[in-house]
N, C-alpha and C positions, 0 to 999 in steps of 0.2 A: 367755835372760832369761825367768823365769817370769811368769805372769799377775800375780801379786802385785807382783813387782818392776817390771813394766812400768807398773802402775797407780801405784805409788809415784813412779816417775820422772816420769810425766805430771803428778802433783800438785805435785811439786817444781818442775817447769818453770812450771807455772801460778802458783805462789806467787812465783816469781822475776820472771816477765814480765807477769803479769796476764791473759795470753791465750795460747792455743796453737792451731796450725792442724793439720788432718789431714795435709796434705802434708808439713809439717816433721817431725811426729811419725813418720810412716811412714818417712822417710829416716833419721831419727836412731835409731829403734828397730829398723830393718831388718825391718819387717813390712808387710803390705799395708794399703792405705787402708781396706779393708773391716774388717780386724781392729781398726784404730784407732777406727773409728766404733762398733764393738761395745764397745770399751773405754770410750769416752766415754759410751755409752748406759748401761753398768753403773754408772759413777761418778755419772752424773746421777740414776739411781734411788736411789743412796745419799745424794743431796743434797750431794755433794762438789764439784760443778761445775754449770754451766749451758751446755747445748749451744747454739751459735750457728751461723750459716751458715759452713760450712767449717772449724769448730773448736769451741772452747769458751772460756768465761770463768769467773771464780771464783764469781760470784753472778748471780742473776736480775737483769738490767739494768734492769727496768722498776719504777718506784717509784710508790706511790700518795700522794696528798695526805695530809699529817698536820698536826695542830694544832701551832702554834709551841711550846706548853707541853710537848708530847710530844717534839718535836725537841730542846728545850733539855736534856733528860735525857741525850742521847747525846753522848759525847766532850766533856764540859764543859772539862776541863783542856787538851785539844788546842786547843779553840776560843779559850780564854783566851790561850794561847801565840801562836797565830796573830794574835790581836788586838793583843797587845803588840808583835809584830814589825811589824805594819802601821802602828802609831803612829809608828815610826821614819821612815816615809816622809813624814810631815807636815812642812810648813814654815810658818813664821809668816805669817799673813795669807792662807793657802791658801783657795781656794774649791773645795770638793769635793762629790761626791755620794756618798751611802750608800744602797744598795738595801735590800731586805728579806732576812730570814733570821737564824737564830740566831748564825751565825759573824760576820756583820757587826754584829749587836747586841753581841756580845762585844767587838768592835773599838771600837764607840761607847762602851762602858762603860770601856774602857782609856784613852780620851782624857783627858789631864790637865785638871783644873778651871781651870788658868790659861791653857789654850790659846786662841789668837786665830785663829778660823776663821770661815768662812761654810760652812754645811752645808745642802745640799738633800737631802731624803730623801722616799722614798715610804712609809717605815715609821713608824707612830705610836710604836711602842715605842723606836725609835732616837731620835726627837725627845724623848720623855720621858726617856730616859737622859742627854740632854745639857742638861736644864734647870738643873742645878747649875753648868754651865760659863758663867759670867757673860759671858765675852768671845766666846762662840760664838754667832753669829747663825744661828738655825735657820729654814729655809724649808720648811714642810711642804706637800707637794703635796696637791691635792684630788682627789676622784673617788669612785669606788665602793669601799667598804671591804670587803676580804676578811677575814672573821672568823678564818679558820684561820691567817692570817699577820700579822694586824693591819697590813696595808699597803693602799695605795690603788692602783686600776687604772682603766683606761678612757681615753676620748678626752680628758677634761678634764685629767687628769694629763699626758698626752702633749703637749697644746697648751701647758700651762704650761712644760714643759721646753724648748720652742722659744725661750723668752726668756732662756735661760741658757747660759753656756759655762764649764766648770770644768776645773781642771788634772787631776783624777783622779776616777775612779769606783771605789769599792770595792764589788764585786759578789759577792753570795752566789748559789749555784746548788744545784740538786738533783742534777744529773748532769754529769759530764765524760767525754765519749767521744772518743777520739782521732780517730775518723772522722766521727762525727755532730756533735760540738761540744758547746756548753753548752746545758743545758735546765733547765726548771723544770716543776712539775706543773700549772701553769695557763697557758693560752695567752695570756690577756689580760695576765698579769704578764710573760710573756716579751716581749710587745709593748712594755710600758713600759720594760723593761730594754733593749731595742734602741734606743729613743729616747735613753735615758740614755747609752749607748755613743756615739751620734752627737754628744752634747753634751759629751763628755769628751775631753781630749787623750790620756789614758792609761786603760786598763782593767786593774784589778788584781783578780783573783779570790781571794777568801778562802774556802777550803774544806778541811774535814778529809778525810782519805784515804779515808773510806768512800764518798765521792761519785764516785770514779774508776771508770770502767767502767759507770756507771749512766746511765739515760735517763729523763727525765720527759716528759710529754705535749707540752709546749710548747717548741719549739726557740727559743733565744735568738739564737745566732749560731754561725758556724764558729770554730775556734780561731785563725784567722789575724788576728783583731782583738784578741786578748789580748796584753797586754804582759808581765804578770807573774802568777804564781800562788804564793800563800803557803799551804803545807799542812804536815802533820805527817809523821813518819818512817815511817808505815805504807804510803805509796805505793810501788809496785814500782819498783825501780831502772831497769828497762827503760822504764817509762812516763816517768820523769823524763828519761831519755836521749832518747826520741822527742820529748818536748815541747821540750827544749832544741835539738834539731835543727831544729825549726820556728821557732826564734828567740825562744822564750818563756823568760823568766827564771823559774826555779823556785827558791823559797826554802823550805828545810826547817827546821821548828822542832821 
């Protein structure tokens, strides 16, 4: 196998699985681990992958904080489809929580105007999106306002959550990593999200496929607390398989 063929095979495996390891590639391609490390280094220089400990992933996993208006420009159709699928999980008279993020905002915008719900949210744009739903009682958490996400964070928001118990939490995240778990770019927001998880019977993550393999600064939780993930078809099949092996229901839209 030539150098070019070997590189093409590495990229194909990366596209299929979302990650590759030096040891696995060495055995599969019948070359030394030193050769594989050199291959990965060359491909990283071309910005075709990102080297990680013991292997490589498709993209740089670390993400910076971005304004909600900028985030909204990315994958709008996928987010809308995810939101529409999430609406199917709602039941009459449900009491739910909706966290912050553009994907959960898309979900809030898909909730029918005739829906009869109680919604607790940390996101002011989510609360505003539900104003036309006359039968939806909206409880807006208080606290410190994050301008970039239009959501509230801090001790006051967390103490308010201690008074509630809901059937479902619809959670938006900045990163989903199979080993590290769910993350967001702000540690205080991650803390509010953890308290939301404790107050919900089920945690449902709404995320477009670009968030897989990514990590934000603030860790929310490990994946073992997640009940369901709704995402789009861009997620790698091997990632879906691994999530389902963990007992997480994965819904592809």
